[in-house]
All heavy atoms as TSV, in Angstrom:
chain	resi	resn	atom	element	x	y	z
A	1	MET	N	N	26.590	-48.233	-1.088
A	1	MET	CA	C	25.667	-49.112	-1.788
A	1	MET	C	C	24.305	-49.032	-1.118
A	1	MET	O	O	24.191	-49.235	0.080
A	1	MET	CB	C	26.218	-50.527	-1.756
A	1	MET	CG	C	25.345	-51.535	-2.413
A	1	MET	SD	S	26.197	-53.123	-2.409
A	1	MET	CE	C	24.881	-54.110	-2.948
A	2	LYS	N	N	23.298	-48.739	-1.898
A	2	LYS	CA	C	21.950	-48.623	-1.354
A	2	LYS	C	C	21.156	-49.867	-1.699
A	2	LYS	O	O	21.169	-50.305	-2.846
A	2	LYS	CB	C	21.230	-47.413	-1.932
A	2	LYS	CG	C	21.826	-46.109	-1.496
A	2	LYS	CD	C	21.024	-44.974	-2.068
A	2	LYS	CE	C	21.637	-43.648	-1.680
A	2	LYS	NZ	N	20.947	-42.529	-2.272
A	3	THR	N	N	20.518	-50.377	-0.697
A	3	THR	CA	C	19.628	-51.519	-0.950
A	3	THR	C	C	18.269	-51.167	-0.392
A	3	THR	O	O	18.162	-50.610	0.709
A	3	THR	CB	C	20.152	-52.811	-0.282
A	3	THR	OG1	O	20.290	-52.577	1.119
A	3	THR	CG2	C	21.485	-53.222	-0.876
A	4	TYR	N	N	17.241	-51.437	-1.141
A	4	TYR	CA	C	15.873	-51.186	-0.717
A	4	TYR	C	C	15.143	-52.505	-0.617
A	4	TYR	O	O	15.181	-53.316	-1.525
A	4	TYR	CB	C	15.148	-50.288	-1.728
A	4	TYR	CG	C	15.730	-48.903	-1.821
A	4	TYR	CD1	C	16.489	-48.532	-2.919
A	4	TYR	CD2	C	15.533	-47.987	-0.811
A	4	TYR	CE1	C	17.039	-47.266	-3.007
A	4	TYR	CE2	C	16.074	-46.725	-0.888
A	4	TYR	CZ	C	16.827	-46.363	-1.994
A	4	TYR	OH	O	17.365	-45.120	-2.075
A	5	ARG	N	N	14.482	-52.678	0.512
A	5	ARG	CA	C	13.649	-53.878	0.657
A	5	ARG	C	C	12.379	-53.736	-0.170
A	5	ARG	O	O	11.927	-54.665	-0.782
A	5	ARG	CB	C	13.288	-54.092	2.123
A	5	ARG	CG	C	14.455	-54.619	2.920
A	5	ARG	CD	C	14.037	-54.852	4.343
A	5	ARG	NE	N	14.944	-54.077	5.179
A	5	ARG	CZ	C	14.648	-53.568	6.340
A	5	ARG	NH1	N	13.459	-53.759	6.861
A	5	ARG	NH2	N	15.511	-52.889	7.022
A	6	ASN	N	N	11.852	-52.533	-0.144
A	6	ASN	CA	C	10.660	-52.243	-0.945
A	6	ASN	C	C	10.595	-50.739	-1.182
A	6	ASN	O	O	11.507	-50.014	-0.827
A	6	ASN	CB	C	9.382	-52.779	-0.268
A	6	ASN	CG	C	9.220	-52.216	1.135
A	6	ASN	OD1	O	9.685	-51.116	1.413
A	6	ASN	ND2	N	8.578	-52.963	1.993
A	7	GLY	N	N	9.537	-50.281	-1.738
A	7	GLY	CA	C	9.416	-48.861	-2.055
A	7	GLY	C	C	8.970	-48.013	-0.884
A	7	GLY	O	O	8.745	-46.830	-1.044
A	8	SER	N	N	8.831	-48.580	0.305
A	8	SER	CA	C	8.305	-47.804	1.433
A	8	SER	C	C	9.257	-46.688	1.840
A	8	SER	O	O	8.820	-45.631	2.274
A	8	SER	CB	C	8.008	-48.708	2.625
A	8	SER	OG	O	9.213	-49.250	3.134
A	9	ASN	N	N	10.550	-46.891	1.710
A	9	ASN	CA	C	11.509	-45.836	2.040
A	9	ASN	C	C	11.315	-44.643	1.107
A	9	ASN	O	O	11.316	-43.491	1.546
A	9	ASN	CB	C	12.935	-46.364	1.950
A	9	ASN	CG	C	13.926	-45.396	2.561
A	9	ASN	OD1	O	13.592	-44.677	3.484
A	9	ASN	ND2	N	15.127	-45.376	2.019
A	10	ASP	N	N	11.142	-44.907	-0.182
A	10	ASP	CA	C	10.881	-43.829	-1.140
A	10	ASP	C	C	9.588	-43.094	-0.797
A	10	ASP	O	O	9.523	-41.868	-0.876
A	10	ASP	CB	C	10.803	-44.382	-2.562
A	10	ASP	CG	C	12.166	-44.821	-3.097
A	10	ASP	OD1	O	13.183	-44.335	-2.565
A	10	ASP	OD2	O	12.197	-45.642	-4.021
A	11	MET	N	N	8.572	-43.851	-0.406
A	11	MET	CA	C	7.294	-43.230	-0.041
A	11	MET	C	C	7.466	-42.362	1.202
A	11	MET	O	O	6.932	-41.258	1.272
A	11	MET	CB	C	6.219	-44.290	0.212
A	11	MET	CG	C	5.705	-44.940	-1.045
A	11	MET	SD	S	4.921	-43.732	-2.147
A	11	MET	CE	C	3.391	-43.490	-1.294
A	12	ASN	N	N	8.240	-42.851	2.177
A	12	ASN	CA	C	8.476	-42.053	3.380
A	12	ASN	C	C	9.189	-40.753	3.032
A	12	ASN	O	O	8.846	-39.694	3.564
A	12	ASN	CB	C	9.313	-42.840	4.400
A	12	ASN	CG	C	8.494	-43.902	5.106
A	12	ASN	OD1	O	7.278	-43.810	5.172
A	12	ASN	ND2	N	9.172	-44.910	5.614
A	13	LEU	N	N	10.159	-40.836	2.142
A	13	LEU	CA	C	10.868	-39.624	1.731
A	13	LEU	C	C	9.936	-38.657	1.014
A	13	LEU	O	O	10.011	-37.443	1.223
A	13	LEU	CB	C	12.058	-39.987	0.842
A	13	LEU	CG	C	13.211	-40.717	1.542
A	13	LEU	CD1	C	14.270	-41.122	0.519
A	13	LEU	CD2	C	13.821	-39.854	2.625
A	14	MET	N	N	9.054	-39.190	0.192
A	14	MET	CA	C	8.094	-38.334	-0.519
A	14	MET	C	C	7.161	-37.656	0.479
A	14	MET	O	O	6.869	-36.464	0.356
A	14	MET	CB	C	7.292	-39.141	-1.535
A	14	MET	CG	C	8.103	-39.490	-2.761
A	14	MET	SD	S	7.287	-40.519	-4.009
A	14	MET	CE	C	5.585	-40.321	-3.762
A	15	HIS	N	N	6.701	-38.406	1.494
A	15	HIS	CA	C	5.811	-37.820	2.507
A	15	HIS	C	C	6.542	-36.744	3.306
A	15	HIS	O	O	5.964	-35.699	3.630
A	15	HIS	CB	C	5.281	-38.902	3.442
A	15	HIS	CG	C	4.247	-39.783	2.814
A	15	HIS	ND1	N	3.067	-39.306	2.307
A	15	HIS	CD2	C	4.236	-41.118	2.599
A	15	HIS	CE1	C	2.367	-40.305	1.800
A	15	HIS	NE2	N	3.056	-41.423	1.962
A	16	GLU	N	N	7.813	-36.993	3.624
A	16	GLU	CA	C	8.588	-35.986	4.353
A	16	GLU	C	C	8.755	-34.726	3.519
A	16	GLU	O	O	8.628	-33.611	4.035
A	16	GLU	CB	C	9.963	-36.543	4.724
A	16	GLU	CG	C	9.929	-37.559	5.846
A	16	GLU	CD	C	11.307	-38.124	6.141
A	16	GLU	OE1	O	12.318	-37.486	5.741
A	16	GLU	OE2	O	11.363	-39.188	6.765
A	17	GLU	N	N	9.037	-34.884	2.241
A	17	GLU	CA	C	9.190	-33.715	1.371
A	17	GLU	C	C	7.882	-32.953	1.260
A	17	GLU	O	O	7.873	-31.715	1.278
A	17	GLU	CB	C	9.665	-34.150	-0.014
A	17	GLU	CG	C	11.108	-34.611	-0.050
A	17	GLU	CD	C	11.525	-35.105	-1.425
A	17	GLU	OE1	O	10.851	-34.746	-2.413
A	17	GLU	OE2	O	12.515	-35.838	-1.495
A	18	LEU	N	N	6.786	-33.660	1.151
A	18	LEU	CA	C	5.475	-33.008	1.090
A	18	LEU	C	C	5.192	-32.258	2.390
A	18	LEU	O	O	4.726	-31.113	2.363
A	18	LEU	CB	C	4.387	-34.052	0.829
A	18	LEU	CG	C	2.951	-33.531	0.773
A	18	LEU	CD1	C	2.800	-32.513	-0.346
A	18	LEU	CD2	C	1.984	-34.681	0.575
A	19	ALA	N	N	5.497	-32.892	3.518
A	19	ALA	CA	C	5.274	-32.240	4.813
A	19	ALA	C	C	6.128	-30.978	4.922
A	19	ALA	O	O	5.656	-29.944	5.403
A	19	ALA	CB	C	5.596	-33.200	5.952
A	20	ARG	N	N	7.389	-31.062	4.470
A	20	ARG	CA	C	8.253	-29.880	4.512
A	20	ARG	C	C	7.714	-28.769	3.630
A	20	ARG	O	O	7.726	-27.593	4.005
A	20	ARG	CB	C	9.671	-30.246	4.063
A	20	ARG	CG	C	10.549	-30.685	5.187
A	20	ARG	CD	C	12.015	-30.783	4.745
A	20	ARG	NE	N	12.564	-31.977	5.335
A	20	ARG	CZ	C	12.763	-33.128	4.717
A	20	ARG	NH1	N	12.509	-33.237	3.441
A	20	ARG	NH2	N	13.250	-34.158	5.355
A	21	ALA	N	N	7.244	-29.121	2.450
A	21	ALA	CA	C	6.694	-28.120	1.529
A	21	ALA	C	C	5.451	-27.460	2.127
A	21	ALA	O	O	5.277	-26.235	2.034
A	21	ALA	CB	C	6.359	-28.761	0.189
A	22	GLN	N	N	4.590	-28.256	2.754
A	22	GLN	CA	C	3.385	-27.699	3.362
A	22	GLN	C	C	3.731	-26.797	4.536
A	22	GLN	O	O	3.133	-25.733	4.716
A	22	GLN	CB	C	2.453	-28.823	3.813
A	22	GLN	CG	C	1.787	-29.543	2.662
A	22	GLN	CD	C	0.956	-30.726	3.121
A	22	GLN	OE1	O	1.147	-31.253	4.205
A	22	GLN	NE2	N	0.043	-31.158	2.258
A	23	MET	N	N	4.714	-27.224	5.346
A	23	MET	CA	C	5.126	-26.406	6.482
A	23	MET	C	C	5.701	-25.079	5.995
A	23	MET	O	O	5.395	-24.024	6.545
A	23	MET	CB	C	6.164	-27.149	7.320
A	23	MET	CG	C	6.539	-26.429	8.595
A	23	MET	SD	S	7.558	-27.388	9.709
A	23	MET	CE	C	8.966	-27.744	8.686
A	24	SER	N	N	6.491	-25.127	4.943
A	24	SER	CA	C	7.066	-23.908	4.390
A	24	SER	C	C	5.965	-22.978	3.878
A	24	SER	O	O	6.012	-21.761	4.098
A	24	SER	CB	C	8.024	-24.264	3.258
A	24	SER	OG	O	8.546	-23.113	2.672
A	25	ALA	N	N	4.967	-23.551	3.222
A	25	ALA	CA	C	3.848	-22.741	2.723
A	25	ALA	C	C	3.090	-22.104	3.876
A	25	ALA	O	O	2.727	-20.921	3.818
A	25	ALA	CB	C	2.913	-23.599	1.882
A	26	ARG	N	N	2.855	-22.869	4.940
A	26	ARG	CA	C	2.138	-22.328	6.104
A	26	ARG	C	C	2.936	-21.195	6.757
A	26	ARG	O	O	2.363	-20.196	7.184
A	26	ARG	CB	C	1.887	-23.417	7.155
A	26	ARG	CG	C	1.015	-24.559	6.723
A	26	ARG	CD	C	-0.439	-24.153	6.592
A	26	ARG	NE	N	-1.370	-25.223	6.311
A	26	ARG	CZ	C	-1.352	-26.013	5.272
A	26	ARG	NH1	N	-0.402	-25.930	4.388
A	26	ARG	NH2	N	-2.302	-26.912	5.090
A	27	LEU	N	N	4.257	-21.366	6.847
A	27	LEU	CA	C	5.087	-20.307	7.422
A	27	LEU	C	C	5.014	-19.046	6.565
A	27	LEU	O	O	4.933	-17.936	7.092
A	27	LEU	CB	C	6.538	-20.779	7.548
A	27	LEU	CG	C	6.826	-21.727	8.696
A	27	LEU	CD1	C	8.240	-22.286	8.583
A	27	LEU	CD2	C	6.658	-21.025	10.029
A	28	GLY	N	N	5.031	-19.237	5.248
A	28	GLY	CA	C	4.902	-18.092	4.356
A	28	GLY	C	C	3.576	-17.372	4.541
A	28	GLY	O	O	3.521	-16.142	4.590
A	29	GLU	N	N	2.504	-18.148	4.680
A	29	GLU	CA	C	1.179	-17.560	4.911
A	29	GLU	C	C	1.151	-16.798	6.230
A	29	GLU	O	O	0.579	-15.707	6.318
A	29	GLU	CB	C	0.116	-18.653	4.928
A	29	GLU	CG	C	-0.148	-19.288	3.581
A	29	GLU	CD	C	-1.059	-20.502	3.680
A	29	GLU	OE1	O	-1.587	-20.775	4.777
A	29	GLU	OE2	O	-1.242	-21.178	2.662
A	30	ALA	N	N	1.767	-17.366	7.258
A	30	ALA	CA	C	1.791	-16.710	8.564
A	30	ALA	C	C	2.541	-15.380	8.487
A	30	ALA	O	O	2.103	-14.376	9.057
A	30	ALA	CB	C	2.435	-17.625	9.600
A	31	HIS	N	N	3.663	-15.367	7.768
A	31	HIS	CA	C	4.415	-14.115	7.611
A	31	HIS	C	C	3.591	-13.079	6.873
A	31	HIS	O	O	3.590	-11.898	7.241
A	31	HIS	CB	C	5.728	-14.366	6.867
A	31	HIS	CG	C	6.764	-15.052	7.691
A	31	HIS	ND1	N	7.339	-14.481	8.802
A	31	HIS	CD2	C	7.323	-16.275	7.574
A	31	HIS	CE1	C	8.210	-15.312	9.321
A	31	HIS	NE2	N	8.224	-16.423	8.597
A	32	GLU	N	N	2.880	-13.499	5.831
A	32	GLU	CA	C	2.047	-12.554	5.072
A	32	GLU	C	C	0.927	-11.992	5.946
A	32	GLU	O	O	0.636	-10.793	5.905
A	32	GLU	CB	C	1.453	-13.240	3.841
A	32	GLU	CG	C	2.470	-13.520	2.752
A	32	GLU	CD	C	3.096	-12.258	2.205
A	32	GLU	OE1	O	2.384	-11.262	2.003
A	32	GLU	OE2	O	4.321	-12.269	1.994
A	33	MET	N	N	0.315	-12.866	6.746
A	33	MET	CA	C	-0.764	-12.400	7.626
A	33	MET	C	C	-0.222	-11.412	8.651
A	33	MET	O	O	-0.859	-10.401	8.951
A	33	MET	CB	C	-1.426	-13.586	8.322
A	33	MET	CG	C	-2.275	-14.431	7.399
A	33	MET	SD	S	-3.004	-15.855	8.230
A	33	MET	CE	C	-4.082	-15.043	9.395
A	34	ARG	N	N	0.965	-11.719	9.178
A	34	ARG	CA	C	1.564	-10.831	10.172
A	34	ARG	C	C	1.859	-9.481	9.549
A	34	ARG	O	O	1.603	-8.441	10.151
A	34	ARG	CB	C	2.845	-11.476	10.711
A	34	ARG	CG	C	3.203	-11.003	12.095
A	34	ARG	CD	C	4.340	-11.815	12.705
A	34	ARG	NE	N	3.975	-13.197	12.903
A	34	ARG	CZ	C	4.711	-14.250	12.491
A	34	ARG	NH1	N	5.855	-14.064	11.882
A	34	ARG	NH2	N	4.310	-15.474	12.703
A	35	ARG	N	N	2.402	-9.496	8.317
A	35	ARG	CA	C	2.684	-8.227	7.631
A	35	ARG	C	C	1.397	-7.439	7.400
A	35	ARG	O	O	1.363	-6.227	7.572
A	35	ARG	CB	C	3.380	-8.488	6.296
A	35	ARG	CG	C	4.865	-8.431	6.417
A	35	ARG	CD	C	5.529	-8.520	5.053
A	35	ARG	NE	N	6.405	-9.667	5.097
A	35	ARG	CZ	C	6.443	-10.634	4.219
A	35	ARG	NH1	N	5.681	-10.600	3.175
A	35	ARG	NH2	N	7.265	-11.638	4.353
A	36	GLY	N	N	0.346	-8.138	6.994
A	36	GLY	CA	C	-0.939	-7.471	6.770
A	36	GLY	C	C	-1.491	-6.879	8.050
A	36	GLY	O	O	-2.023	-5.767	8.055
A	37	HIS	N	N	-1.351	-7.612	9.143
A	37	HIS	CA	C	-1.831	-7.128	10.438
A	37	HIS	C	C	-1.042	-5.891	10.855
A	37	HIS	O	O	-1.620	-4.905	11.323
A	37	HIS	CB	C	-1.697	-8.229	11.491
A	37	HIS	CG	C	-2.136	-7.814	12.852
A	37	HIS	ND1	N	-3.454	-7.611	13.172
A	37	HIS	CD2	C	-1.425	-7.537	13.971
A	37	HIS	CE1	C	-3.538	-7.235	14.433
A	37	HIS	NE2	N	-2.315	-7.189	14.935
A	38	GLN	N	N	0.275	-5.924	10.669
A	38	GLN	CA	C	1.102	-4.777	11.039
A	38	GLN	C	C	0.757	-3.560	10.193
A	38	GLN	O	O	0.713	-2.440	10.702
A	38	GLN	CB	C	2.587	-5.125	10.886
A	38	GLN	CG	C	3.080	-6.096	11.941
A	38	GLN	CD	C	4.491	-6.591	11.675
A	38	GLN	OE1	O	5.021	-6.410	10.579
A	38	GLN	NE2	N	5.088	-7.210	12.665
A	39	LEU	N	N	0.489	-3.785	8.915
A	39	LEU	CA	C	0.117	-2.677	8.039
A	39	LEU	C	C	-1.216	-2.075	8.481
A	39	LEU	O	O	-1.362	-0.846	8.545
A	39	LEU	CB	C	0.029	-3.159	6.592
A	39	LEU	CG	C	-0.328	-2.116	5.548
A	39	LEU	CD1	C	0.690	-0.989	5.533
A	39	LEU	CD2	C	-0.435	-2.750	4.178
A	40	ALA	N	N	-2.176	-2.920	8.814
A	40	ALA	CA	C	-3.477	-2.429	9.270
A	40	ALA	C	C	-3.329	-1.635	10.565
A	40	ALA	O	O	-3.951	-0.580	10.737
A	40	ALA	CB	C	-4.442	-3.601	9.462
A	41	MET	N	N	-2.502	-2.134	11.481
A	41	MET	CA	C	-2.284	-1.419	12.742
A	41	MET	C	C	-1.624	-0.062	12.488
A	41	MET	O	O	-1.995	0.942	13.106
A	41	MET	CB	C	-1.399	-2.255	13.680
A	41	MET	CG	C	-2.098	-3.451	14.286
A	41	MET	SD	S	-3.442	-2.993	15.384
A	41	MET	CE	C	-2.520	-2.247	16.712
A	42	ALA	N	N	-0.662	-0.028	11.578
A	42	ALA	CA	C	0.014	1.231	11.268
A	42	ALA	C	C	-0.972	2.237	10.678
A	42	ALA	O	O	-0.943	3.428	11.032
A	42	ALA	CB	C	1.163	0.983	10.298
A	43	ARG	N	N	-1.846	1.767	9.819
A	43	ARG	CA	C	-2.857	2.680	9.233
A	43	ARG	C	C	-3.796	3.208	10.306
A	43	ARG	O	O	-4.150	4.388	10.318
A	43	ARG	CB	C	-3.652	1.944	8.152
A	43	ARG	CG	C	-2.877	1.759	6.883
A	43	ARG	CD	C	-3.711	1.066	5.829
A	43	ARG	NE	N	-2.964	0.914	4.595
A	43	ARG	CZ	C	-3.203	-0.002	3.697
A	43	ARG	NH1	N	-4.179	-0.861	3.871
A	43	ARG	NH2	N	-2.477	-0.071	2.605
A	44	ARG	N	N	-4.214	2.313	11.209
A	44	ARG	CA	C	-5.109	2.716	12.289
A	44	ARG	C	C	-4.451	3.772	13.174
A	44	ARG	O	O	-5.073	4.778	13.534
A	44	ARG	CB	C	-5.470	1.474	13.118
A	44	ARG	CG	C	-6.905	1.438	13.548
A	44	ARG	CD	C	-7.277	0.111	14.186
A	44	ARG	NE	N	-7.405	-0.933	13.183
A	44	ARG	CZ	C	-6.956	-2.171	13.298
A	44	ARG	NH1	N	-6.345	-2.559	14.390
A	44	ARG	NH2	N	-7.120	-3.049	12.341
A	45	MET	N	N	-3.189	3.536	13.532
A	45	MET	CA	C	-2.476	4.483	14.389
A	45	MET	C	C	-2.278	5.813	13.669
A	45	MET	O	O	-2.362	6.880	14.286
A	45	MET	CB	C	-1.124	3.897	14.816
A	45	MET	CG	C	-1.239	2.667	15.696
A	45	MET	SD	S	-2.124	2.969	17.221
A	45	MET	CE	C	-0.891	3.852	18.124
A	46	SER	N	N	-2.038	5.759	12.379
A	46	SER	CA	C	-1.865	6.982	11.605
A	46	SER	C	C	-3.157	7.797	11.600
A	46	SER	O	O	-3.129	9.021	11.772
A	46	SER	CB	C	-1.448	6.634	10.175
A	46	SER	OG	O	-1.367	7.790	9.389
A	47	ARG	N	N	-4.283	7.115	11.417
A	47	ARG	CA	C	-5.577	7.819	11.443
A	47	ARG	C	C	-5.824	8.453	12.809
A	47	ARG	O	O	-6.293	9.588	12.900
A	47	ARG	CB	C	-6.714	6.851	11.106
A	47	ARG	CG	C	-6.953	6.681	9.626
A	47	ARG	CD	C	-8.299	6.047	9.339
A	47	ARG	NE	N	-8.454	4.756	9.973
A	47	ARG	CZ	C	-8.155	3.580	9.418
A	47	ARG	NH1	N	-7.691	3.553	8.192
A	47	ARG	NH2	N	-8.335	2.459	10.064
A	48	LYS	N	N	-5.492	7.711	13.874
A	48	LYS	CA	C	-5.688	8.262	15.218
A	48	LYS	C	C	-4.806	9.491	15.435
A	48	LYS	O	O	-5.241	10.473	16.041
A	48	LYS	CB	C	-5.373	7.202	16.277
A	48	LYS	CG	C	-6.466	6.160	16.423
A	48	LYS	CD	C	-6.151	5.214	17.553
A	48	LYS	CE	C	-7.255	4.198	17.714
A	48	LYS	NZ	N	-7.008	3.291	18.841
A	49	ALA	N	N	-3.572	9.436	14.950
A	49	ALA	CA	C	-2.664	10.573	15.100
A	49	ALA	C	C	-3.186	11.779	14.316
A	49	ALA	O	O	-3.136	12.916	14.806
A	49	ALA	CB	C	-1.261	10.192	14.628
A	50	GLU	N	N	-3.702	11.530	13.112
A	50	GLU	CA	C	-4.257	12.624	12.316
A	50	GLU	C	C	-5.469	13.244	13.013
A	50	GLU	O	O	-5.627	14.465	13.026
A	50	GLU	CB	C	-4.654	12.114	10.933
A	50	GLU	CG	C	-3.474	11.797	10.035
A	50	GLU	CD	C	-3.900	11.118	8.741
A	50	GLU	OE1	O	-5.105	11.070	8.447
A	50	GLU	OE2	O	-3.003	10.635	8.028
A	51	GLN	N	N	-6.319	12.413	13.590
A	51	GLN	CA	C	-7.488	12.919	14.312
A	51	GLN	C	C	-7.069	13.739	15.531
A	51	GLN	O	O	-7.642	14.805	15.799
A	51	GLN	CB	C	-8.393	11.766	14.741
A	51	GLN	CG	C	-9.124	11.104	13.600
A	51	GLN	CD	C	-9.863	9.844	14.033
A	51	GLN	OE1	O	-9.699	9.365	15.146
A	51	GLN	NE2	N	-10.674	9.299	13.131
A	52	ALA	N	N	-6.055	13.256	16.261
A	52	ALA	CA	C	-5.571	13.994	17.432
A	52	ALA	C	C	-4.985	15.338	17.009
A	52	ALA	O	O	-5.220	16.357	17.681
A	52	ALA	CB	C	-4.524	13.166	18.176
A	53	ALA	N	N	-4.251	15.357	15.909
A	53	ALA	CA	C	-3.680	16.613	15.422
A	53	ALA	C	C	-4.786	17.577	15.010
A	53	ALA	O	O	-4.716	18.784	15.297
A	53	ALA	CB	C	-2.746	16.341	14.248
A	54	GLN	N	N	-5.813	17.057	14.362
A	54	GLN	CA	C	-6.934	17.901	13.950
A	54	GLN	C	C	-7.656	18.477	15.169
A	54	GLN	O	O	-8.005	19.662	15.190
A	54	GLN	CB	C	-7.921	17.094	13.088
A	54	GLN	CG	C	-9.122	17.882	12.609
A	54	GLN	CD	C	-8.758	19.015	11.663
A	54	GLN	OE1	O	-7.753	18.964	10.975
A	54	GLN	NE2	N	-9.560	20.055	11.649
A	55	GLN	N	N	-7.852	17.659	16.187
A	55	GLN	CA	C	-8.502	18.145	17.409
A	55	GLN	C	C	-7.654	19.211	18.090
A	55	GLN	O	O	-8.191	20.208	18.606
A	55	GLN	CB	C	-8.770	16.988	18.367
A	55	GLN	CG	C	-9.888	16.077	17.908
A	55	GLN	CD	C	-10.061	14.865	18.808
A	55	GLN	OE1	O	-9.278	14.653	19.732
A	55	GLN	NE2	N	-11.083	14.074	18.529
A	56	ALA	N	N	-6.340	19.025	18.081
A	56	ALA	CA	C	-5.452	20.019	18.684
A	56	ALA	C	C	-5.522	21.331	17.907
A	56	ALA	O	O	-5.550	22.416	18.509
A	56	ALA	CB	C	-4.020	19.491	18.712
A	57	ARG	N	N	-5.577	21.258	16.578
A	57	ARG	CA	C	-5.691	22.485	15.775
A	57	ARG	C	C	-7.009	23.201	16.059
A	57	ARG	O	O	-7.047	24.433	16.193
A	57	ARG	CB	C	-5.576	22.144	14.291
A	57	ARG	CG	C	-4.155	21.870	13.829
A	57	ARG	CD	C	-4.018	21.835	12.325
A	57	ARG	NE	N	-4.723	20.710	11.713
A	57	ARG	CZ	C	-4.193	19.497	11.518
A	57	ARG	NH1	N	-2.961	19.253	11.878
A	57	ARG	NH2	N	-4.894	18.552	10.953
A	58	LEU	N	N	-8.085	22.429	16.176
A	58	LEU	CA	C	-9.389	23.031	16.474
A	58	LEU	C	C	-9.383	23.681	17.855
A	58	LEU	O	O	-9.913	24.788	18.039
A	58	LEU	CB	C	-10.492	21.986	16.393
A	58	LEU	CG	C	-10.885	21.523	14.991
A	58	LEU	CD1	C	-11.864	20.343	15.067
A	58	LEU	CD2	C	-11.503	22.675	14.210
A	59	ALA	N	N	-8.817	22.999	18.832
A	59	ALA	CA	C	-8.757	23.550	20.178
A	59	ALA	C	C	-7.931	24.844	20.201
A	59	ALA	O	O	-8.296	25.818	20.874
A	59	ALA	CB	C	-8.156	22.527	21.152
A	60	LEU	N	N	-6.831	24.862	19.456
A	60	LEU	CA	C	-6.001	26.060	19.381
A	60	LEU	C	C	-6.760	27.194	18.704
A	60	LEU	O	O	-6.721	28.342	19.152
A	60	LEU	CB	C	-4.707	25.742	18.623
A	60	LEU	CG	C	-3.719	26.888	18.495
A	60	LEU	CD1	C	-3.259	27.334	19.863
A	60	LEU	CD2	C	-2.542	26.476	17.639
A	61	ALA	N	N	-7.478	26.848	17.624
A	61	ALA	CA	C	-8.243	27.877	16.908
A	61	ALA	C	C	-9.330	28.466	17.800
A	61	ALA	O	O	-9.597	29.683	17.747
A	61	ALA	CB	C	-8.847	27.281	15.645
A	62	ARG	N	N	-9.964	27.650	18.615
A	62	ARG	CA	C	-11.015	28.147	19.514
A	62	ARG	C	C	-10.416	29.026	20.617
A	62	ARG	O	O	-11.083	29.955	21.094
A	62	ARG	CB	C	-11.763	26.974	20.142
A	62	ARG	CG	C	-12.653	26.256	19.180
A	62	ARG	CD	C	-13.437	25.154	19.876
A	62	ARG	NE	N	-14.106	24.326	18.894
A	62	ARG	CZ	C	-14.058	23.007	18.856
A	62	ARG	NH1	N	-13.378	22.334	19.758
A	62	ARG	NH2	N	-14.705	22.336	17.926
A	63	ALA	N	N	-9.217	28.696	21.033
A	63	ALA	CA	C	-8.593	29.435	22.124
A	63	ALA	C	C	-8.133	30.816	21.685
A	63	ALA	O	O	-8.022	31.734	22.507
A	63	ALA	CB	C	-7.415	28.649	22.679
A	64	ILE	N	N	-7.887	30.980	20.410
A	64	ILE	CA	C	-7.388	32.278	19.919
A	64	ILE	C	C	-8.511	33.241	19.690
A	64	ILE	O	O	-9.567	33.049	19.375
A	64	ILE	CB	C	-6.558	32.099	18.618
A	64	ILE	CG1	C	-5.326	31.269	18.950
A	64	ILE	CG2	C	-6.184	33.411	18.020
A	64	ILE	CD1	C	-4.453	30.969	17.755
């Protein structure tokens, strides 16, 4: 049997649900940012590897 003195319990539950929803949204945003950062780092490393390979090919061509 549930008894309510007033609507404050309902309001507290609504605030808790809102806080949970906001926290979940923030966590989702953080994951997306992390994925974006990892993708950017992977692209940067790929470019550096391509540049190093190109320099190695040039050095080999000059040596021959």
